[in-house]
C-alpha positions as CSV (number, residue, x, y, z in Angstrom):
1,M,39.6,-72.2,5.5
2,S,40.0,-69.9,8.4
3,K,37.2,-67.7,9.7
4,K,39.1,-64.6,8.8
5,L,39.5,-65.7,5.1
6,E,35.8,-66.6,5.0
7,W,34.8,-63.1,6.2
8,L,37.1,-61.4,3.7
9,I,35.5,-63.4,0.9
10,I,32.0,-62.6,2.0
11,I,32.9,-58.9,2.3
12,F,34.6,-58.9,-1.1
13,L,31.6,-60.6,-2.8
14,T,29.2,-58.2,-1.1
15,V,31.2,-55.2,-2.4
16,I,31.3,-56.7,-5.9
17,L,27.5,-57.3,-5.9
18,I,26.8,-53.7,-4.7
19,G,29.1,-52.4,-7.4
20,L,27.4,-54.4,-10.1
21,S,24.0,-53.3,-9.0
22,A,25.0,-49.7,-9.2
23,C,26.0,-50.2,-12.8
24,S,22.7,-51.8,-13.8
25,P,20.4,-49.8,-16.1
26,N,17.7,-47.6,-14.5
27,P,14.3,-49.3,-14.6
28,H,12.6,-45.9,-14.3
29,P,14.0,-43.6,-16.9
30,D,13.2,-39.9,-16.5
31,K,9.7,-39.2,-17.6
32,Q,10.5,-35.6,-18.5
33,P,9.8,-34.3,-22.0
34,P,12.7,-33.7,-24.3
35,H,14.9,-30.7,-23.6
36,E,13.3,-27.3,-24.1
37,T,14.5,-24.8,-26.5
38,K,16.2,-21.6,-25.2
39,D,13.1,-19.5,-25.9
40,E,10.8,-21.9,-24.2
41,M,13.0,-22.0,-21.1
42,Q,13.3,-18.2,-21.0
43,S,9.5,-17.8,-21.3
44,K,8.9,-20.3,-18.5
45,I,11.4,-18.5,-16.3
46,T,9.8,-15.2,-17.1
47,K,6.4,-16.5,-16.2
48,D,7.7,-17.9,-12.9
49,M,9.4,-14.7,-12.0
50,E,6.3,-12.6,-12.8
51,A,4.2,-14.9,-10.6
52,M,6.7,-14.5,-7.7
53,D,6.7,-10.7,-8.2
54,N,2.9,-10.8,-8.0
55,E,3.0,-12.8,-4.8
56,N,5.5,-10.5,-3.2
57,A,3.5,-7.5,-4.2
58,Q,0.5,-8.9,-2.4
59,Q,2.5,-9.6,0.7
60,D,4.0,-6.1,1.2
61,T,2.3,-5.6,4.6
62,P,4.1,-7.9,6.9
63,G,2.3,-6.8,10.0
64,P,-1.3,-6.7,11.2
65,T,-3.7,-4.4,9.3
66,N,-6.3,-3.8,12.0
67,F,-4.4,-1.8,14.6
68,E,-7.5,-0.2,16.0
69,G,-9.0,-3.6,16.9
70,I,-5.8,-4.7,18.5
71,V,-5.6,-1.5,20.5
72,D,-9.2,-1.9,21.7
73,A,-8.7,-5.5,22.7
74,L,-5.5,-4.7,24.7
75,G,-7.1,-1.7,26.2
76,C,-10.1,-3.7,27.4
77,M,-7.8,-6.4,28.8
78,F,-5.5,-4.1,30.8
79,A,-7.9,-1.2,31.7
80,P,-11.5,-2.6,31.6
81,D,-12.9,0.7,33.1
82,D,-11.6,2.7,30.1
83,C,-12.7,0.1,27.6
84,P,-14.1,1.8,24.4
85,L,-16.5,-1.1,23.8
86,K,-17.9,-0.7,27.3
87,Q,-18.3,3.1,26.8
88,R,-20.0,2.5,23.5
89,N,-22.5,0.1,25.1
90,E,-23.2,2.6,27.9
91,E,-23.7,5.4,25.4
92,Q,-26.2,3.2,23.5
93,K,-28.1,2.5,26.7
94,M,-28.2,6.2,27.5
95,D,-29.5,7.0,24.0
96,R,-32.5,4.7,24.4
């Protein structure tokens, strides 16, 4: 036999084995329960959508909620002399 014929036979047998293994039964059948009824499926979908609506309602504020704290921090970083925290501390010292 020639080398070319041997390679063709090897490739042919490999393709046959792969094809047969694809047709074999699944050793792990689906472990899902039997199909749901239409009402069960609708109630499940409704519950999921209500849960998603509740999550979206809680996430309506996409930005930061403490703008005053952010303003104070940036003000102290870029203008330390006008820092409200520093002024508050000086006022507290003066009150004593």
